[in-house]
A tleap script that builds the chain and sets N, CA, C and O, in Angstrom:
source leaprc.protein.ff14SB
mol = sequence {
  NMET PRO GLN ARG SER ASP ASP PRO GLY ASN
  TYR ARG ARG GLU GLY GLY ARG ASP ASN ALA
  TYR ALA ARG GLY ARG LYS TRP ILE HIE ASP
  ARG GLY GLY ALA THR PHE SER ALA SER TRP
  GLY ARG HIE GLY PHE ARG LEU GLY LEU PHE
  ASP TRP SER ARG ARG ASN PRO MET PRO PRO
  GLU PHE TRP LEU PHE PRO SER PHE LEU PRO
  LEU ASN PRO GLY LYS LEU TRP SER TYR ILE
  LEU VAL VAL TYR LEU PRO MET SER TYR ILE
  TYR GLY LYS ARG PHE VAL GLY PRO ILE THR
  PRO LEU ILE LEU GLU LEU ARG GLU GLU LEU
  PHE LEU GLN PRO PHE ASN GLU ILE ASN TRP
  LYS LYS ALA ARG HIE LEU CYS ALA LYS THR
  LYS GLY CTYR
}
set mol.1.N position { 109.929 83.304 45.526 }
set mol.1.CA position { 108.942 82.291 45.273 }
set mol.1.C position { 109.377 80.989 45.960 }
set mol.1.O position { 110.497 80.533 45.729 }
set mol.2.N position { 108.546 80.390 46.779 }
set mol.2.CA position { 108.938 79.159 47.484 }
set mol.2.C position { 109.050 77.986 46.519 }
set mol.2.O position { 108.313 77.893 45.537 }
set mol.3.N position { 109.995 77.086 46.823 }
set mol.3.CA position { 110.175 75.908 45.977 }
set mol.3.C position { 109.129 74.865 46.313 }
set mol.3.O position { 108.742 74.696 47.469 }
set mol.4.N position { 108.679 74.167 45.278 }
set mol.4.CA position { 107.754 73.064 45.491 }
set mol.4.C position { 108.534 71.882 46.066 }
set mol.4.O position { 109.744 71.769 45.870 }
set mol.5.N position { 107.839 71.024 46.764 }
set mol.5.CA position { 108.526 69.877 47.361 }
set mol.5.C position { 108.990 68.878 46.307 }
set mol.5.O position { 109.897 68.087 46.564 }
set mol.6.N position { 108.368 68.905 45.101 }
set mol.6.CA position { 108.796 67.977 44.045 }
set mol.6.C position { 109.847 68.574 43.125 }
set mol.6.O position { 110.178 67.971 42.104 }
set mol.7.N position { 110.377 69.737 43.457 }
set mol.7.CA position { 111.422 70.389 42.676 }
set mol.7.C position { 112.731 69.629 42.887 }
set mol.7.O position { 113.161 69.465 44.029 }
set mol.8.N position { 113.388 69.154 41.795 }
set mol.8.CA position { 114.633 68.396 41.950 }
set mol.8.C position { 115.705 69.149 42.734 }
set mol.8.O position { 116.438 68.539 43.513 }
set mol.9.N position { 115.807 70.448 42.544 }
set mol.9.CA position { 116.786 71.230 43.292 }
set mol.9.C position { 116.530 71.197 44.777 }
set mol.9.O position { 117.468 71.187 45.575 }
set mol.10.N position { 115.261 71.180 45.155 }
set mol.10.CA position { 114.892 71.112 46.558 }
set mol.10.C position { 115.303 69.761 47.142 }
set mol.10.O position { 115.831 69.701 48.253 }
set mol.11.N position { 115.065 68.677 46.399 }
set mol.11.CA position { 115.472 67.359 46.881 }
set mol.11.C position { 116.969 67.305 47.105 }
set mol.11.O position { 117.438 66.741 48.094 }
set mol.12.N position { 117.712 67.886 46.191 }
set mol.12.CA position { 119.155 67.827 46.296 }
set mol.12.C position { 119.643 68.536 47.552 }
set mol.12.O position { 120.502 68.019 48.265 }
set mol.13.N position { 119.108 69.696 47.819 }
set mol.13.CA position { 119.534 70.440 49.009 }
set mol.13.C position { 119.141 69.720 50.288 }
set mol.13.O position { 119.854 69.792 51.290 }
set mol.14.N position { 118.027 69.035 50.259 }
set mol.14.CA position { 117.555 68.341 51.458 }
set mol.14.C position { 118.049 66.903 51.530 }
set mol.14.O position { 117.809 66.220 52.526 }
set mol.15.N position { 118.729 66.435 50.502 }
set mol.15.CA position { 119.256 65.075 50.517 }
set mol.15.C position { 118.373 64.069 49.823 }
set mol.15.O position { 118.734 62.895 49.747 }
set mol.16.N position { 117.226 64.484 49.312 }
set mol.16.CA position { 116.328 63.575 48.608 }
set mol.16.C position { 115.531 62.712 49.558 }
set mol.16.O position { 115.689 62.792 50.776 }
set mol.17.N position { 114.690 61.900 48.998 }
set mol.17.CA position { 113.896 60.971 49.809 }
set mol.17.C position { 114.819 59.905 50.376 }
set mol.17.O position { 115.635 59.327 49.657 }
set mol.18.N position { 114.686 59.655 51.652 }
set mol.18.CA position { 115.492 58.632 52.335 }
set mol.18.C position { 116.985 58.830 52.097 }
set mol.18.O position { 117.734 57.860 51.987 }
set mol.19.N position { 117.413 60.082 52.020 }
set mol.19.CA position { 118.810 60.442 51.826 }
set mol.19.C position { 119.369 59.829 50.530 }
set mol.19.O position { 120.536 59.440 50.480 }
set mol.20.N position { 118.533 59.744 49.486 }
set mol.20.CA position { 118.915 59.117 48.219 }
set mol.20.C position { 120.100 59.811 47.562 }
set mol.20.O position { 120.937 59.150 46.946 }
set mol.21.N position { 120.182 61.119 47.682 }
set mol.21.CA position { 121.275 61.855 47.047 }
set mol.21.C position { 122.621 61.395 47.597 }
set mol.21.O position { 123.524 61.071 46.825 }
set mol.22.N position { 122.765 61.362 48.904 }
set mol.22.CA position { 124.037 60.962 49.520 }
set mol.22.C position { 124.340 59.489 49.242 }
set mol.22.O position { 125.489 59.130 48.987 }
set mol.23.N position { 123.317 58.638 49.289 }
set mol.23.CA position { 123.529 57.215 49.010 }
set mol.23.C position { 123.947 56.984 47.563 }
set mol.23.O position { 124.811 56.150 47.292 }
set mol.24.N position { 123.335 57.724 46.625 }
set mol.24.CA position { 123.688 57.595 45.218 }
set mol.24.C position { 125.113 58.059 44.944 }
set mol.24.O position { 125.861 57.415 44.210 }
set mol.25.N position { 125.470 59.179 45.543 }
set mol.25.CA position { 126.834 59.699 45.371 }
set mol.25.C position { 127.857 58.725 45.951 }
set mol.25.O position { 128.901 58.491 45.342 }
set mol.26.N position { 127.567 58.157 47.118 }
set mol.26.CA position { 128.462 57.180 47.732 }
set mol.26.C position { 128.598 55.946 46.834 }
set mol.26.O position { 129.698 55.415 46.677 }
set mol.27.N position { 127.497 55.492 46.250 }
set mol.27.CA position { 127.519 54.328 45.366 }
set mol.27.C position { 128.431 54.599 44.173 }
set mol.27.O position { 129.228 53.737 43.802 }
set mol.28.N position { 128.327 55.777 43.569 }
set mol.28.CA position { 129.177 56.141 42.429 }
set mol.28.C position { 130.637 56.200 42.862 }
set mol.28.O position { 131.508 55.677 42.166 }
set mol.29.N position { 130.915 56.827 43.998 }
set mol.29.CA position { 132.293 56.962 44.473 }
set mol.29.C position { 132.892 55.615 44.857 }
set mol.29.O position { 134.079 55.383 44.626 }
set mol.30.N position { 132.090 54.720 45.443 }
set mol.30.CA position { 132.583 53.389 45.820 }
set mol.30.C position { 133.029 52.576 44.603 }
set mol.30.O position { 133.811 51.635 44.737 }
set mol.31.N position { 132.539 52.932 43.435 }
set mol.31.CA position { 132.887 52.223 42.203 }
set mol.31.C position { 133.879 52.997 41.345 }
set mol.31.O position { 134.022 52.721 40.154 }
set mol.32.N position { 134.564 53.963 41.946 }
set mol.32.CA position { 135.620 54.697 41.256 }
set mol.32.C position { 135.210 56.049 40.710 }
set mol.32.O position { 136.029 56.734 40.098 }
set mol.33.N position { 133.976 56.448 40.911 }
set mol.33.CA position { 133.514 57.736 40.397 }
set mol.33.C position { 133.188 57.658 38.913 }
set mol.33.O position { 133.226 56.587 38.308 }
set mol.34.N position { 132.874 58.794 38.348 }
set mol.34.CA position { 132.484 58.844 36.941 }
set mol.34.C position { 133.616 58.423 36.011 }
set mol.34.O position { 133.365 58.041 34.868 }
set mol.35.N position { 134.846 58.485 36.482 }
set mol.35.CA position { 135.994 58.064 35.670 }
set mol.35.C position { 135.884 56.587 35.296 }
set mol.35.O position { 136.399 56.176 34.256 }
set mol.36.N position { 135.226 55.791 36.119 }
set mol.36.CA position { 135.100 54.351 35.899 }
set mol.36.C position { 133.772 53.959 35.257 }
set mol.36.O position { 133.422 52.779 35.242 }
set mol.37.N position { 133.036 54.920 34.732 }
set mol.37.CA position { 131.757 54.581 34.105 }
set mol.37.C position { 131.996 53.825 32.804 }
set mol.37.O position { 133.034 53.980 32.160 }
set mol.38.N position { 131.026 53.010 32.430 }
set mol.38.CA position { 131.132 52.214 31.205 }
set mol.38.C position { 130.927 53.097 29.976 }
set mol.38.O position { 130.591 54.275 30.101 }
set mol.39.N position { 131.128 52.532 28.803 }
set mol.39.CA position { 131.102 53.332 27.569 }
set mol.39.C position { 129.781 54.052 27.360 }
set mol.39.O position { 129.780 55.207 26.934 }
set mol.40.N position { 128.658 53.408 27.645 }
set mol.40.CA position { 127.375 54.079 27.430 }
set mol.40.C position { 127.208 55.229 28.416 }
set mol.40.O position { 126.659 56.274 28.067 }
set mol.41.N position { 127.677 55.040 29.637 }
set mol.41.CA position { 127.617 56.125 30.619 }
set mol.41.C position { 128.504 57.288 30.231 }
set mol.41.O position { 128.111 58.445 30.377 }
set mol.42.N position { 129.677 57.000 29.744 }
set mol.42.CA position { 130.588 58.069 29.315 }
set mol.42.C position { 129.994 58.844 28.152 }
set mol.42.O position { 130.169 60.059 28.049 }
set mol.43.N position { 129.300 58.145 27.291 }
set mol.43.CA position { 128.681 58.840 26.169 }
set mol.43.C position { 127.603 59.796 26.669 }
set mol.43.O position { 127.445 60.893 26.133 }
set mol.44.N position { 126.877 59.390 27.675 }
set mol.44.CA position { 125.871 60.273 28.256 }
set mol.44.C position { 126.473 61.507 28.890 }
set mol.44.O position { 125.811 62.539 28.997 }
set mol.45.N position { 127.710 61.412 29.307 }
set mol.45.CA position { 128.386 62.554 29.928 }
set mol.45.C position { 128.824 63.594 28.908 }
set mol.45.O position { 129.447 64.590 29.275 }
set mol.46.N position { 128.512 63.383 27.639 }
set mol.46.CA position { 128.869 64.370 26.618 }
set mol.46.C position { 128.196 65.711 26.866 }
set mol.46.O position { 128.501 66.694 26.191 }
set mol.47.N position { 127.303 65.755 27.808 }
set mol.47.CA position { 126.644 67.028 28.113 }
set mol.47.C position { 127.627 68.049 28.641 }
set mol.47.O position { 127.274 69.217 28.808 }
set mol.48.N position { 128.846 67.635 28.906 }
set mol.48.CA position { 129.865 68.562 29.367 }
set mol.48.C position { 130.755 68.000 30.462 }
set mol.48.O position { 131.738 68.636 30.844 }
set mol.49.N position { 130.429 66.825 30.971 }
set mol.49.CA position { 131.257 66.253 32.026 }
set mol.49.C position { 132.568 65.697 31.481 }
set mol.49.O position { 133.576 65.696 32.188 }
set mol.50.N position { 132.572 65.231 30.256 }
set mol.50.CA position { 133.768 64.748 29.579 }
set mol.50.C position { 133.909 65.554 28.301 }
set mol.50.O position { 132.951 66.198 27.873 }
set mol.51.N position { 135.069 65.531 27.692 }
set mol.51.CA position { 135.154 66.013 26.322 }
set mol.51.C position { 135.636 64.845 25.470 }
set mol.51.O position { 135.926 63.771 25.997 }
set mol.52.N position { 135.721 65.042 24.182 }
set mol.52.CA position { 135.947 63.914 23.279 }
set mol.52.C position { 137.331 63.297 23.390 }
set mol.52.O position { 137.504 62.141 23.003 }
set mol.53.N position { 138.317 64.009 23.895 }
set mol.53.CA position { 139.642 63.415 24.050 }
set mol.53.C position { 139.629 62.360 25.155 }
set mol.53.O position { 140.566 61.572 25.273 }
set mol.54.N position { 138.594 62.346 25.943 }
set mol.54.CA position { 138.493 61.410 27.061 }
set mol.54.C position { 137.625 60.205 26.719 }
set mol.54.O position { 137.154 59.502 27.613 }
set mol.55.N position { 137.416 59.969 25.442 }
set mol.55.CA position { 136.510 58.914 25.003 }
set mol.55.C position { 137.174 58.073 23.936 }
set mol.55.O position { 137.857 58.614 23.065 }
set mol.56.N position { 136.994 56.770 23.981 }
set mol.56.CA position { 137.491 55.912 22.913 }
set mol.56.C position { 136.707 56.222 21.633 }
set mol.56.O position { 135.523 56.551 21.700 }
set mol.57.N position { 137.350 56.121 20.483 }
set mol.57.CA position { 136.698 56.480 19.222 }
set mol.57.C position { 135.473 55.620 18.910 }
set mol.57.O position { 135.408 54.440 19.253 }
set mol.58.N position { 134.536 56.234 18.268 }
set mol.58.CA position { 133.346 55.556 17.783 }
set mol.58.C position { 132.992 56.186 16.426 }
set mol.58.O position { 131.936 56.802 16.282 }
set mol.59.N position { 133.878 56.029 15.435 }
set mol.59.CA position { 133.725 56.763 14.173 }
set mol.59.C position { 132.475 56.354 13.390 }
set mol.59.O position { 132.179 55.166 13.261 }
set mol.60.N position { 131.753 57.330 12.877 }
set mol.60.CA position { 130.551 57.019 12.089 }
set mol.60.C position { 130.869 56.345 10.762 }
set mol.60.O position { 129.979 55.772 10.134 }
set mol.61.N position { 132.125 56.404 10.325 }
set mol.61.CA position { 132.499 55.781 9.056 }
set mol.61.C position { 132.290 54.263 9.058 }
set mol.61.O position { 132.168 53.660 7.993 }
set mol.62.N position { 132.247 53.644 10.234 }
set mol.62.CA position { 131.984 52.201 10.305 }
set mol.62.C position { 130.636 51.855 9.668 }
set mol.62.O position { 130.453 50.751 9.154 }
set mol.63.N position { 129.712 52.784 9.702 }
set mol.63.CA position { 128.383 52.535 9.148 }
set mol.63.C position { 128.410 52.489 7.618 }
set mol.63.O position { 127.429 52.082 6.995 }
set mol.64.N position { 129.516 52.898 7.015 }
set mol.64.CA position { 129.646 52.868 5.563 }
set mol.64.C position { 130.253 51.567 5.051 }
set mol.64.O position { 130.336 51.357 3.841 }
set mol.65.N position { 130.682 50.685 5.967 }
set mol.65.CA position { 131.261 49.411 5.547 }
set mol.65.C position { 130.227 48.626 4.732 }
set mol.65.O position { 129.038 48.659 5.049 }
set mol.66.N position { 130.670 47.923 3.688 }
set mol.66.CA position { 129.737 47.083 2.925 }
set mol.66.C position { 129.144 45.986 3.809 }
set mol.66.O position { 129.798 45.503 4.733 }
set mol.67.N position { 127.927 45.606 3.524 }
set mol.67.CA position { 127.220 44.638 4.384 }
set mol.67.C position { 127.852 43.254 4.370 }
set mol.67.O position { 127.597 42.463 5.278 }
set mol.68.N position { 128.677 42.934 3.361 }
set mol.68.CA position { 129.300 41.598 3.337 }
set mol.68.C position { 130.475 41.491 4.305 }
set mol.68.O position { 130.947 40.385 4.572 }
set mol.69.N position { 130.960 42.621 4.840 }
set mol.69.CA position { 132.061 42.568 5.801 }
set mol.69.C position { 131.549 42.162 7.188 }
set mol.69.O position { 130.468 42.584 7.600 }
set mol.70.N position { 132.316 41.355 7.896 }
set mol.70.CA position { 131.867 40.927 9.229 }
set mol.70.C position { 131.804 42.073 10.242 }
set mol.70.O position { 131.107 41.967 11.251 }
set mol.71.N position { 132.529 43.171 9.980 }
set mol.71.CA position { 132.537 44.292 10.924 }
set mol.71.C position { 131.437 45.315 10.650 }
set mol.71.O position { 131.417 46.374 11.279 }
set mol.72.N position { 130.540 45.027 9.740 }
set mol.72.CA position { 129.464 45.961 9.448 }
set mol.72.C position { 128.564 46.097 10.675 }
set mol.72.O position { 128.033 45.094 11.151 }
set mol.73.N position { 128.377 47.325 11.206 }
set mol.73.CA position { 127.575 47.503 12.415 }
set mol.73.C position { 126.117 47.102 12.244 }
set mol.73.O position { 125.426 46.867 13.235 }
set mol.74.N position { 125.638 47.020 11.012 }
set mol.74.CA position { 124.268 46.592 10.783 }
set mol.74.C position { 124.018 45.157 11.215 }
set mol.74.O position { 122.871 44.717 11.289 }
set mol.75.N position { 125.103 44.419 11.505 }
set mol.75.CA position { 124.973 43.029 11.949 }
set mol.75.C position { 124.910 42.900 13.470 }
set mol.75.O position { 124.846 41.794 14.007 }
set mol.76.N position { 124.929 44.032 14.149 }
set mol.76.CA position { 124.837 44.011 15.614 }
set mol.76.C position { 123.410 43.683 16.053 }
set mol.76.O position { 122.457 43.844 15.291 }
set mol.77.N position { 123.287 43.226 17.283 }
set mol.77.CA position { 121.948 42.999 17.825 }
set mol.77.C position { 121.178 44.303 17.778 }
set mol.77.O position { 121.770 45.378 17.875 }
set mol.78.N position { 119.897 44.222 17.633 }
set mol.78.CA position { 119.085 45.418 17.395 }
set mol.78.C position { 119.195 46.452 18.517 }
set mol.78.O position { 119.256 47.647 18.231 }
set mol.79.N position { 119.221 46.035 19.769 }
set mol.79.CA position { 119.298 47.027 20.841 }
set mol.79.C position { 120.650 47.732 20.860 }
set mol.79.O position { 120.729 48.902 21.234 }
set mol.80.N position { 121.703 47.045 20.466 }
set mol.80.CA position { 123.011 47.687 20.371 }
set mol.80.C position { 123.035 48.601 19.149 }
set mol.80.O position { 123.604 49.692 19.188 }
set mol.81.N position { 122.422 48.153 18.087 }
set mol.81.CA position { 122.359 48.927 16.854 }
set mol.81.C position { 121.720 50.295 17.086 }
set mol.81.O position { 122.262 51.310 16.648 }
set mol.82.N position { 120.583 50.334 17.765 }
set mol.82.CA position { 119.892 51.610 17.975 }
set mol.82.C position { 120.611 52.502 18.971 }
set mol.82.O position { 120.326 53.698 19.028 }
set mol.83.N position { 121.523 51.968 19.751 }
set mol.83.CA position { 122.313 52.792 20.666 }
set mol.83.C position { 123.553 53.329 19.956 }
set mol.83.O position { 123.843 54.522 20.046 }
set mol.84.N position { 124.287 52.471 19.255 }
set mol.84.CA position { 125.550 52.887 18.665 }
set mol.84.C position { 125.399 53.752 17.415 }
set mol.84.O position { 126.299 54.536 17.112 }
set mol.85.N position { 124.309 53.640 16.692 }
set mol.85.CA position { 124.123 54.512 15.536 }
set mol.85.C position { 124.060 55.978 15.960 }
set mol.85.O position { 124.818 56.785 15.422 }
set mol.86.N position { 123.186 56.361 16.906 }
set mol.86.CA position { 123.205 57.766 17.332 }
set mol.86.C position { 124.494 58.162 18.057 }
set mol.86.O position { 124.938 59.305 17.946 }
set mol.87.N position { 125.096 57.225 18.798 }
set mol.87.CA position { 126.353 57.540 19.479 }
set mol.87.C position { 127.448 57.882 18.481 }
set mol.87.O position { 128.201 58.833 18.690 }
set mol.88.N position { 127.542 57.125 17.410 }
set mol.88.CA position { 128.594 57.403 16.429 }
set mol.88.C position { 128.296 58.687 15.669 }
set mol.88.O position { 129.224 59.390 15.271 }
set mol.89.N position { 127.026 59.009 15.458 }
set mol.89.CA position { 126.677 60.280 14.818 }
set mol.89.C position { 127.138 61.451 15.692 }
set mol.89.O position { 127.766 62.392 15.206 }
set mol.90.N position { 126.819 61.379 16.976 }
set mol.90.CA position { 127.207 62.447 17.906 }
set mol.90.C position { 128.730 62.501 18.025 }
set mol.90.O position { 129.307 63.583 18.129 }
set mol.91.N position { 129.380 61.336 18.009 }
set mol.91.CA position { 130.849 61.310 18.023 }
set mol.91.C position { 131.401 62.035 16.797 }
set mol.91.O position { 132.343 62.819 16.912 }
set mol.92.N position { 130.828 61.781 15.640 }
set mol.92.CA position { 131.283 62.429 14.413 }
set mol.92.C position { 131.116 63.941 14.464 }
set mol.92.O position { 131.941 64.675 13.921 }
set mol.93.N position { 130.063 64.406 15.106 }
set mol.93.CA position { 129.820 65.852 15.255 }
set mol.93.C position { 130.653 66.453 16.387 }
set mol.93.O position { 130.831 67.669 16.448 }
set mol.94.N position { 131.164 65.606 17.282 }
set mol.94.CA position { 131.927 66.046 18.460 }
set mol.94.C position { 131.110 67.037 19.302 }
set mol.94.O position { 131.630 68.043 19.786 }
set mol.95.N position { 129.839 66.728 19.459 }
set mol.95.CA position { 128.966 67.598 20.228 }
set mol.95.C position { 129.350 67.598 21.700 }
set mol.95.O position { 129.584 66.541 22.285 }
set mol.96.N position { 129.415 68.764 22.288 }
set mol.96.CA position { 129.595 68.925 23.737 }
set mol.96.C position { 128.662 70.053 24.151 }
set mol.96.O position { 128.662 71.129 23.552 }
set mol.97.N position { 127.881 69.795 25.165 }
set mol.97.CA position { 126.972 70.821 25.656 }
set mol.97.C position { 127.726 71.964 26.313 }
set mol.97.O position { 128.931 71.866 26.544 }
set mol.98.N position { 127.028 73.035 26.612 }
set mol.98.CA position { 127.682 74.186 27.254 }
set mol.98.C position { 128.143 73.839 28.664 }
set mol.98.O position { 127.497 73.065 29.370 }
set mol.99.N position { 129.263 74.420 29.058 }
set mol.99.CA position { 129.785 74.212 30.410 }
set mol.99.C position { 129.117 75.250 31.316 }
set mol.99.O position { 129.494 76.422 31.331 }
set mol.100.N position { 128.146 74.800 32.045 }
set mol.100.CA position { 127.357 75.659 32.924 }
set mol.100.C position { 127.805 75.473 34.369 }
set mol.100.O position { 128.575 74.555 34.654 }
set mol.101.N position { 127.345 76.316 35.286 }
set mol.101.CA position { 127.674 76.094 36.699 }
set mol.101.C position { 127.224 74.714 37.190 }
set mol.101.O position { 127.890 74.114 38.034 }
set mol.102.N position { 126.113 74.212 36.675 }
set mol.102.CA position { 125.649 72.878 37.068 }
set mol.102.C position { 126.645 71.808 36.623 }
set mol.102.O position { 126.950 70.894 37.390 }
set mol.103.N position { 127.152 71.908 35.403 }
set mol.103.CA position { 128.136 70.942 34.906 }
set mol.103.C position { 129.399 70.985 35.766 }
set mol.103.O position { 129.944 69.938 36.115 }
set mol.104.N position { 129.862 72.175 36.105 }
set mol.104.CA position { 131.060 72.299 36.950 }
set mol.104.C position { 130.820 71.678 38.322 }
set mol.104.O position { 131.708 71.038 38.884 }
set mol.105.N position { 129.622 71.869 38.853 }
set mol.105.CA position { 129.287 71.274 40.150 }
set mol.105.C position { 129.225 69.752 40.053 }
set mol.105.O position { 129.693 69.056 40.954 }
set mol.106.N position { 128.652 69.231 38.969 }
set mol.106.CA position { 128.600 67.783 38.772 }
set mol.106.C position { 130.000 67.189 38.633 }
set mol.106.O position { 130.268 66.093 39.126 }
set mol.107.N position { 130.887 67.915 37.960 }
set mol.107.CA position { 132.272 67.445 37.847 }
set mol.107.C position { 132.903 67.288 39.223 }
set mol.107.O position { 133.623 66.322 39.472 }
set mol.108.N position { 132.638 68.219 40.103 }
set mol.108.CA position { 133.191 68.140 41.461 }
set mol.108.C position { 132.607 66.971 42.234 }
set mol.108.O position { 133.309 66.329 43.015 }
set mol.109.N position { 131.337 66.693 42.024 }
set mol.109.CA position { 130.662 65.671 42.820 }
set mol.109.C position { 130.850 64.254 42.298 }
set mol.109.O position { 130.858 63.313 43.091 }
set mol.110.N position { 131.001 64.074 41.007 }
set mol.110.CA position { 131.028 62.733 40.437 }
set mol.110.C position { 132.419 62.141 40.274 }
set mol.110.O position { 132.567 60.924 40.165 }
set mol.111.N position { 133.442 62.995 40.255 }
set mol.111.CA position { 134.814 62.500 40.112 }
set mol.111.C position { 135.503 62.499 41.467 }
set mol.111.O position { 135.220 63.349 42.311 }
set mol.112.N position { 136.399 61.558 41.677 }
set mol.112.CA position { 137.077 61.428 42.966 }
set mol.112.C position { 138.233 62.404 43.130 }
set mol.112.O position { 138.660 62.668 44.254 }
set mol.113.N position { 138.737 62.933 42.049 }
set mol.113.CA position { 139.823 63.909 42.108 }
set mol.113.C position { 139.442 65.083 41.219 }
set mol.113.O position { 138.512 64.973 40.420 }
set mol.114.N position { 140.140 66.195 41.341 }
set mol.114.CA position { 139.797 67.354 40.507 }
set mol.114.C position { 139.825 66.997 39.016 }
set mol.114.O position { 140.741 66.326 38.544 }
set mol.115.N position { 138.830 67.448 38.306 }
set mol.115.CA position { 138.633 67.132 36.894 }
set mol.115.C position { 139.883 67.392 36.057 }
set mol.115.O position { 140.244 66.568 35.217 }
set mol.116.N position { 140.534 68.507 36.273 }
set mol.116.CA position { 141.698 68.879 35.467 }
set mol.116.C position { 142.961 68.108 35.826 }
set mol.116.O position { 143.971 68.229 35.133 }
set mol.117.N position { 142.925 67.314 36.900 }
set mol.117.CA position { 144.094 66.536 37.309 }
set mol.117.C position { 144.000 65.060 36.934 }
set mol.117.O position { 144.932 64.298 37.193 }
set mol.118.N position { 142.899 64.652 36.336 }
set mol.118.CA position { 142.715 63.249 35.964 }
set mol.118.C position { 143.565 62.929 34.742 }
set mol.118.O position { 143.587 63.693 33.777 }
set mol.119.N position { 144.270 61.794 34.785 }
set mol.119.CA position { 145.061 61.328 33.641 }
set mol.119.C position { 144.098 60.652 32.671 }
set mol.119.O position { 143.831 59.456 32.789 }
set mol.120.N position { 143.579 61.413 31.716 }
set mol.120.CA position { 142.538 60.922 30.825 }
set mol.120.C position { 143.052 59.897 29.833 }
set mol.120.O position { 142.287 59.056 29.359 }
set mol.121.N position { 144.319 59.953 29.517 }
set mol.121.CA position { 144.875 58.957 28.598 }
set mol.121.C position { 144.758 57.566 29.217 }
set mol.121.O position { 144.463 56.594 28.522 }
set mol.122.N position { 144.989 57.477 30.512 }
set mol.122.CA position { 144.857 56.217 31.230 }
set mol.122.C position { 143.393 55.928 31.555 }
set mol.122.O position { 142.946 54.787 31.433 }
set mol.123.N position { 142.661 56.931 31.960 }
set mol.123.CA position { 141.288 56.748 32.437 }
set mol.123.C position { 140.323 56.350 31.331 }
set mol.123.O position { 139.277 55.770 31.622 }
set mol.124.N position { 140.632 56.637 30.089 }
set mol.124.CA position { 139.685 56.325 29.018 }
set mol.124.C position { 139.475 54.828 28.858 }
set mol.124.O position { 138.513 54.410 28.213 }
set mol.125.N position { 140.356 54.008 29.434 }
set mol.125.CA position { 140.221 52.558 29.336 }
set mol.125.C position { 139.729 51.916 30.639 }
set mol.125.O position { 139.627 50.692 30.721 }
set mol.126.N position { 139.429 52.719 31.641 }
set mol.126.CA position { 138.984 52.190 32.927 }
set mol.126.C position { 137.495 51.881 32.896 }
set mol.126.O position { 136.727 52.516 32.173 }
set mol.127.N position { 137.108 50.911 33.682 }
set mol.127.CA position { 135.701 50.562 33.826 }
set mol.127.C position { 135.525 49.954 35.214 }
set mol.127.O position { 136.408 49.248 35.700 }
set mol.128.N position { 134.402 50.220 35.844 }
set mol.128.CA position { 134.144 49.678 37.182 }
set mol.128.C position { 134.175 48.146 37.146 }
set mol.128.O position { 133.773 47.533 36.158 }
set mol.129.N position { 134.654 47.543 38.226 }
set mol.129.CA position { 134.746 46.072 38.294 }
set mol.129.C position { 133.382 45.425 38.132 }
set mol.129.O position { 133.279 44.302 37.637 }
set mol.130.N position { 132.337 46.127 38.545 }
set mol.130.CA position { 130.984 45.566 38.410 }
set mol.130.C position { 130.512 45.541 36.964 }
set mol.130.O position { 129.491 44.924 36.662 }
set mol.131.N position { 131.239 46.203 36.060 }
set mol.131.CA position { 130.850 46.226 34.647 }
set mol.131.C position { 131.682 45.274 33.796 }
set mol.131.O position { 131.556 45.272 32.571 }
set mol.132.N position { 132.529 44.466 34.429 }
set mol.132.CA position { 133.347 43.526 33.670 }
set mol.132.C position { 132.504 42.425 33.060 }
set mol.132.O position { 131.588 41.907 33.699 }
set mol.133.N position { 132.815 42.069 31.824 }
set mol.133.CA position { 132.047 41.019 31.151 }
set mol.133.C position { 132.903 39.806 30.913 }
set mol.133.O position { 132.429 38.815 30.356 }
savepdb mol mol.pdb
quit
């Protein structure tokens, strides 16, 4: 069966519109690869690109703090609140998606060195210079 021109797999093999695939990959690599992604990006990689030992803790127990404590997450700005509540739930469940051939291929493409050779103890604190606050 022939692939449609709007099929994402077809774009990838052909390089995407205006060579977007190669430009996007270069942009990620120029900033240190997926190892240097910010916390929200790393959380999105729970689909199988990272595992939980490669992530700073985000325990759901923080949500049980009494509201009079200054560290109560309910006092966060609303947009942060709606992001970190589900993130801490997923952290508590330690959900990791299945490791499929696509995930293995993404690991090869998004990281600058082989996945199993990355020093994750050190890398868990890295962030791209463009994400510094």
